[in-house]
C-alpha positions in Angstrom: 48.1 295.2 63.7 45.5 293.4 65.8 44.7 289.7 66.0 41.2 290.2 64.7 42.4 292.1 61.6 44.9 289.3 60.8 42.2 286.6 60.9 39.3 288.6 59.4 39.3 286.8 56.0 36.0 285.0 55.4 35.8 281.4 54.2 34.9 282.6 50.7 37.9 284.9 50.2 40.4 283.8 47.6 42.3 287.0 47.1 45.8 286.9 48.7 45.7 290.7 49.2 43.0 290.2 51.8 45.7 289.5 54.4 48.1 292.4 55.0 51.0 290.1 56.0 50.5 287.9 52.9 50.2 290.9 50.7 53.5 292.3 52.0 55.3 289.0 51.1 53.6 288.7 47.7 54.9 292.1 46.7 58.5 290.9 46.9 60.2 288.4 44.8 63.0 285.8 45.2 65.0 285.3 48.4 63.7 288.5 50.0 60.1 287.3 49.6 60.9 284.0 51.2 62.5 285.7 54.2 59.6 288.1 54.6 57.1 285.2 54.3 58.9 283.3 57.1 58.8 286.3 59.4 55.1 287.0 58.6 54.1 283.4 59.1 55.9 283.3 62.5 54.0 286.5 63.5 50.8 285.0 62.2 51.2 281.9 64.3 52.0 283.9 67.4 48.9 286.0 67.0 46.8 283.0 66.1 48.0 281.1 69.2 47.3 284.2 71.4 43.8 284.4 70.0 43.2 280.7 70.8 44.3 281.1 74.4 42.1 284.2 74.9 39.0 283.4 72.8 35.6 283.5 74.3 34.4 279.9 75.0 30.8 281.0 74.2 31.9 282.4 70.8 34.9 280.3 69.6 37.0 281.3 66.6 35.8 280.1 63.2 38.4 277.4 62.2 37.5 277.9 58.5 39.1 281.4 58.7 42.3 279.8 60.1 42.3 277.2 57.3 42.0 279.9 54.6 44.9 281.9 56.1 47.1 278.8 56.2 46.2 278.0 52.6 47.0 281.6 51.5 50.4 281.4 53.2 51.1 278.1 51.4 50.3 279.6 48.0 52.5 282.6 48.6 55.3 280.4 49.8 55.2 278.4 46.6 55.2 281.6 44.5 58.2 283.0 46.4 60.1 279.7 46.0 59.4 279.7 42.3 60.6 283.3 41.9 63.7 282.5 43.8 64.5 279.5 41.6 63.8 281.6 38.5 66.2 284.3 39.7 68.9 281.7 40.1 68.3 280.3 36.6 68.4 283.8 35.0 71.6 284.6 36.9 73.2 281.4 35.7 72.4 281.9 32.0 75.3 284.2 31.0 77.8 281.8 32.6 76.2 278.8 31.0 76.2 280.6 27.6 79.9 281.4 27.9 80.8 277.9 28.9 78.9 276.6 25.9 80.5 279.1 23.5 84.0 278.2 24.5 83.7 274.9 22.7 83.3 276.8 19.4 86.7 278.5 19.6 88.8 277.5 16.7 85.9 276.0 14.8 84.3 277.2 11.6 80.7 278.1 12.0 77.8 279.1 9.8 75.1 281.3 11.1 72.1 283.3 9.9 73.4 286.4 8.0 75.4 287.4 4.9 78.8 288.2 6.3 82.0 286.3 5.6 85.4 286.6 7.3 88.5 286.9 5.1 91.5 285.6 7.1 94.9 284.7 5.7 93.6 285.4 2.2 90.9 282.8 2.4 87.1 283.0 3.2 84.5 280.3 3.4 81.2 281.0 1.6 78.0 279.0 2.3 74.4 279.4 1.2 71.1 277.4 1.1 69.4 276.8 -2.2 65.6 276.3 -1.7 65.4 274.6 -5.1 67.7 273.9 -8.1 68.7 276.6 -10.5 70.9 276.3 -13.6 73.5 278.7 -12.1 74.4 280.9 -9.1 76.2 284.3 -9.0 78.1 285.2 -5.9 78.8 288.9 -5.5 81.3 289.9 -2.9 81.2 293.4 -1.5 83.5 295.3 0.8 82.6 297.2 4.0 81.7 300.3 1.8 79.2 298.2 -0.2 81.3 298.2 -3.3 81.5 295.1 -5.5 85.0 293.7 -5.4 84.5 290.3 -7.1 82.0 287.9 -8.6 82.1 284.1 -8.5 80.1 281.3 -10.0 78.4 279.0 -7.5 76.5 275.7 -7.6 72.8 275.8 -8.1 71.8 272.4 -6.7 69.2 272.3 -4.0 70.5 272.3 -0.4 73.5 273.8 1.4 76.3 274.7 -0.9 79.8 275.7 0.1 82.8 277.3 -1.7 85.9 279.2 -1.0 87.0 282.7 -2.0 90.7 283.4 -2.5 90.5 286.9 -1.1 91.3 288.6 -4.5 89.3 291.2 -6.4 88.2 290.9 -10.0 91.7 292.0 -11.1 93.5 289.4 -9.1 94.7 291.8 -6.4 94.9 290.4 -2.9 92.5 292.2 -0.5 93.0 292.9 3.1 91.6 290.5 5.7 88.4 291.6 7.3 84.6 291.2 7.0 82.9 291.2 3.6 79.3 290.7 2.5 78.0 288.2 0.0 75.0 288.5 -2.2 73.8 285.2 -3.8 71.6 285.3 -6.9 70.1 282.3 -8.6 70.1 282.3 -12.4 68.4 280.3 -15.1 70.0 280.4 -18.5 72.0 283.5 -17.5 68.9 285.4 -16.4 68.5 286.4 -12.7 65.7 284.3 -11.1 63.0 286.1 -9.1 61.4 282.9 -7.9 64.4 281.1 -6.4 66.0 283.1 -3.5 69.2 281.6 -2.2 69.8 282.2 1.5 73.4 283.2 2.4 75.1 282.3 5.6 77.6 284.2 7.8 80.8 282.1 8.0 84.1 282.4 9.8 86.4 280.8 12.4 85.5 281.6 16.0 88.3 283.5 17.7 86.5 284.3 21.0 83.2 284.3 23.0 81.7 287.0 25.2 78.5 287.9 26.9 76.4 290.9 25.6 73.0 292.5 26.2 71.7 290.3 23.4 73.1 287.1 24.9 76.3 285.1 24.2 78.1 286.1 21.0 80.8 284.5 19.0 83.7 286.6 17.6 84.6 285.8 14.0 87.6 288.2 13.7 85.9 291.6 13.5 82.5 290.1 13.0 80.1 288.8 15.7 77.2 286.4 15.6 74.8 285.4 18.3 75.2 281.9 19.6 71.5 281.2 19.0 72.0 282.0 15.3 74.5 279.3 14.7 73.3 276.8 12.0 76.4 274.6 11.5 79.8 273.9 13.1 82.7 272.4 11.2 86.3 271.7 12.0 
């Protein structure tokens, strides 16, 4: 590369790709970009100094071109520094999520969803009533989607919570595991189509891990994303 080609950018040029050295640095991100930029800037200064020493006194170099080159290098340096900091933040996210999730272990949480965890013959049920209904029917289904029991709930507006004893409709104890709840508002014994209760996934956090979708909390055999947690209780 010649000195003249390095400093050929005109005063009106604003595109970073006009300088081959700058373009080389801009195409890389993070720490590699910063290292490449430092090398290119050193080479630029060497070439620029050489040109100053050997310029024709009757036709001196245009200082505006030099200013443009320096400004371009400054812009790329800022971009490379920003990319480097973003890379560090992204790399730290899984560890930060795990550290945050550890505090949930042993706590009962409520999250977006309709799963409940039966453990030791007890399961917590929670749902949000958008408005008051005269009654609520809670249907509990097993992993095969079969109805195993039906309970009556509270129809008052707001978050409602109750407990299931882990028994089917005949009073037989069911095995621990993950079950699904379906919450239906009723008015005078008739299913309401205008009031739609919102069920919540509930369970006690037994562990935390990192996955492709982010940090997840283990609720026995069930999992919920940390970002889906709506409430935490002891």
